[in-house]
C-alpha positions as a Python dict, from the first residue, in 0.01 Angstrom:
ca = {
    (1, 'M'): (0, 0, 0),
    (2, 'N'): (142, 25, -351),
    (3, 'K'): (249, 365, -473),
    (4, 'G'): (78, 557, -750),
    (5, 'V'): (211, 585, -1101),
    (6, 'T'): (118, 748, -1429),
    (7, 'V'): (132, 516, -1727),
    (8, 'W'): (146, 747, -2028),
    (9, 'F'): (36, 590, -2357),
    (10, 'T'): (159, 785, -2659),
    (11, 'G'): (121, 708, -3027),
    (12, 'L'): (-50, 808, -3347),
    (13, 'P'): (-428, 852, -3350),
    (14, 'C'): (-592, 506, -3381),
    (15, 'S'): (-275, 322, -3275),
    (16, 'G'): (-460, 142, -2991),
    (17, 'K'): (-387, 359, -2685),
    (18, 'T'): (-744, 376, -2556),
    (19, 'T'): (-827, 12, -2631),
    (20, 'I'): (-522, -115, -2440),
    (21, 'A'): (-563, 124, -2145),
    (22, 'D'): (-936, 53, -2106),
    (23, 'K'): (-872, -322, -2083),
    (24, 'L'): (-579, -266, -1847),
    (25, 'A'): (-795, -45, -1623),
    (26, 'L'): (-1046, -327, -1572),
    (27, 'I'): (-769, -570, -1470),
    (28, 'I'): (-610, -321, -1230),
    (29, 'K'): (-950, -247, -1073),
    (30, 'E'): (-1010, -622, -1027),
    (31, 'K'): (-681, -634, -834),
    (32, 'G'): (-829, -382, -590),
    (33, 'K'): (-604, -92, -692),
    (34, 'N'): (-733, 261, -746),
    (35, 'V'): (-716, 340, -1117),
    (36, 'E'): (-821, 641, -1323),
    (37, 'R'): (-839, 685, -1698),
    (38, 'L'): (-741, 1016, -1855),
    (39, 'D'): (-823, 1009, -2226),
    (40, 'G'): (-775, 1274, -2493),
    (41, 'D'): (-1131, 1261, -2623),
    (42, 'I'): (-1277, 1282, -2272),
    (43, 'V'): (-1065, 1567, -2132),
    (44, 'R'): (-1126, 1774, -2446),
    (45, 'K'): (-1499, 1768, -2362),
    (46, 'G'): (-1434, 1930, -2024),
    (47, 'L'): (-1094, 2023, -1886),
    (48, 'T'): (-950, 2143, -2217),
    (49, 'R'): (-1254, 2217, -2434),
    (50, 'D'): (-1124, 2571, -2490),
    (51, 'L'): (-815, 2444, -2674),
    (52, 'G'): (-758, 2370, -3041),
    (53, 'F'): (-484, 2167, -3209),
    (54, 'S'): (-203, 2417, -3266),
    (55, 'K'): (130, 2318, -3113),
    (56, 'E'): (72, 2569, -2830),
    (57, 'D'): (-276, 2435, -2759),
    (58, 'R'): (-159, 2073, -2769),
    (59, 'D'): (116, 2159, -2519),
    (60, 'M'): (-135, 2338, -2292),
    (61, 'N'): (-369, 2037, -2316),
    (62, 'I'): (-90, 1805, -2195),
    (63, 'E'): (21, 2057, -1931),
    (64, 'R'): (-327, 2055, -1774),
    (65, 'V'): (-355, 1677, -1791),
    (66, 'T'): (-9, 1646, -1635),
    (67, 'F'): (-127, 1850, -1336),
    (68, 'V'): (-427, 1619, -1283),
    (69, 'A'): (-215, 1305, -1331),
    (70, 'K'): (42, 1431, -1080),
    (71, 'L'): (-227, 1487, -814),
    (72, 'L'): (-376, 1141, -867),
    (73, 'T'): (-35, 971, -875),
    (74, 'R'): (77, 1122, -546),
    (75, 'N'): (-246, 990, -394),
    (76, 'N'): (-154, 631, -482),
    (77, 'V'): (-369, 605, -794),
    (78, 'V'): (-261, 421, -1107),
    (79, 'V'): (-328, 676, -1381),
    (80, 'L'): (-366, 543, -1735),
    (81, 'A'): (-327, 846, -1962),
    (82, 'T'): (-395, 806, -2334),
    (83, 'F'): (-288, 1104, -2541),
    (84, 'V'): (-130, 1135, -2883),
    (85, 'S'): (106, 1384, -2711),
    (86, 'P'): (319, 1411, -3025),
    (87, 'Y'): (611, 1616, -2890),
    (88, 'I'): (909, 1463, -2706),
    (89, 'A'): (989, 1783, -2514),
    (90, 'R'): (638, 1809, -2366),
    (91, 'R'): (634, 1440, -2267),
    (92, 'Q'): (973, 1490, -2098),
    (93, 'K'): (832, 1782, -1895),
    (94, 'T'): (540, 1560, -1796),
    (95, 'R'): (781, 1286, -1685),
    (96, 'E'): (980, 1533, -1474),
    (97, 'E'): (671, 1689, -1316),
    (98, 'I'): (495, 1363, -1223),
    (99, 'G'): (800, 1162, -1115),
    (100, 'E'): (644, 815, -1105),
    (101, 'Y'): (595, 793, -1482),
    (102, 'I'): (608, 507, -1728),
    (103, 'E'): (601, 585, -2098),
    (104, 'V'): (433, 332, -2325),
    (105, 'Y'): (491, 383, -2695),
    (106, 'V'): (192, 240, -2878),
    (107, 'K'): (361, 178, -3208),
    (108, 'A'): (154, 130, -3520),
    (109, 'S'): (218, 212, -3883),
    (110, 'L'): (36, 507, -4036),
    (111, 'E'): (-124, 265, -4284),
    (112, 'E'): (-266, 53, -4000),
    (113, 'C'): (-393, 359, -3812),
    (114, 'I'): (-571, 480, -4126),
    (115, 'K'): (-737, 136, -4159),
    (116, 'R'): (-858, 155, -3795),
    (117, 'D'): (-996, 508, -3829),
    (118, 'V'): (-1356, 456, -3714),
    (119, 'K'): (-1423, 831, -3676),
    (120, 'G'): (-1303, 917, -4030),
    (121, 'M'): (-1048, 1167, -3902),
    (122, 'Y'): (-760, 1050, -4122),
    (123, 'K'): (-990, 1064, -4425),
    (124, 'K'): (-1077, 1426, -4342),
    (125, 'A'): (-713, 1515, -4274),
    (126, 'L'): (-598, 1359, -4602),
    (127, 'A'): (-871, 1557, -4781),
    (128, 'G'): (-748, 1878, -4615),
    (129, 'E'): (-1063, 1920, -4402),
    (130, 'I'): (-870, 1885, -4073),
    (131, 'K'): (-550, 2085, -4032),
    (132, 'N'): (-255, 2002, -3801),
    (133, 'F'): (-353, 1635, -3783),
    (134, 'T'): (-77, 1427, -3626),
    (135, 'G'): (82, 1189, -3874),
    (136, 'I'): (-56, 1373, -4177),
    (137, 'D'): (40, 1741, -4170),
    (138, 'D'): (173, 1764, -3816),
    (139, 'P'): (466, 1555, -3689),
    (140, 'Y'): (463, 1274, -3436),
    (141, 'E'): (791, 1243, -3248),
    (142, 'A'): (831, 881, -3140),
    (143, 'P'): (979, 834, -2793),
    (144, 'P'): (1355, 767, -2807),
    (145, 'S'): (1357, 546, -2495),
    (146, 'P'): (1013, 450, -2362),
    (147, 'E'): (993, 201, -2077),
    (148, 'I'): (756, -14, -2285),
    (149, 'I'): (687, -51, -2657),
    (150, 'V'): (372, -226, -2768),
    (151, 'D'): (362, -292, -3142),
    (152, 'T'): (-5, -307, -3225),
    (153, 'D'): (63, -393, -3590),
    (154, 'V'): (171, -741, -3474),
    (155, 'E'): (57, -782, -3111),
    (156, 'S'): (-297, -859, -3003),
    (157, 'V'): (-464, -628, -2753),
    (158, 'D'): (-422, -898, -2487),
    (159, 'E'): (-48, -931, -2561),
    (160, 'S'): (-1, -555, -2533),
    (161, 'V'): (-203, -539, -2208),
    (162, 'E'): (0, -828, -2064),
    (163, 'K'): (327, -653, -2149),
    (164, 'V'): (224, -341, -1954),
    (165, 'L'): (76, -543, -1667),
    (166, 'K'): (397, -745, -1623),
    (167, 'Y'): (604, -426, -1617),
    (168, 'L'): (380, -273, -1347),
    (169, 'E'): (397, -590, -1136),
    (170, 'K'): (773, -632, -1178),
    (171, 'N'): (832, -271, -1072),
    (172, 'G'): (610, -282, -762),
    (173, 'F'): (315, -74, -881),
    (174, 'L'): (64, -362, -853),
}
């Protein structure tokens, strides 16, 4: 039996984290492996609905998700976690707590993310209607040494998915 792992997708809002992870989840499931998706929008409707977007609340959001991911990972599940998770220090704590952790930096320019903004969040943030929005008036700290970088400005979704899939296979997680 293959061991569990948390694949942590980090990047600006609308960079492609969810799109890539959702497609990857289907492929992993087809391979007969247990897979779970943890997504920012979904956990904020339940597990972390009491939290806002201050730095402290963002850290608490990721702390709770880390706990869930750790439990799933140690039970041989491939966890695909998609969170902006803008702070390096918090992602490092997550890495240390989970152990079997692969960081995927979903790199996309701010301009491209604004173009992809189907929910109109960047528009609201630029107009001052949303405060502490990552990439606008709150920083995003890019990972200094992620295991994988997918550049969604130039790669197709399939190319990005394939890059992550190959890494998982090469490292014995699939």
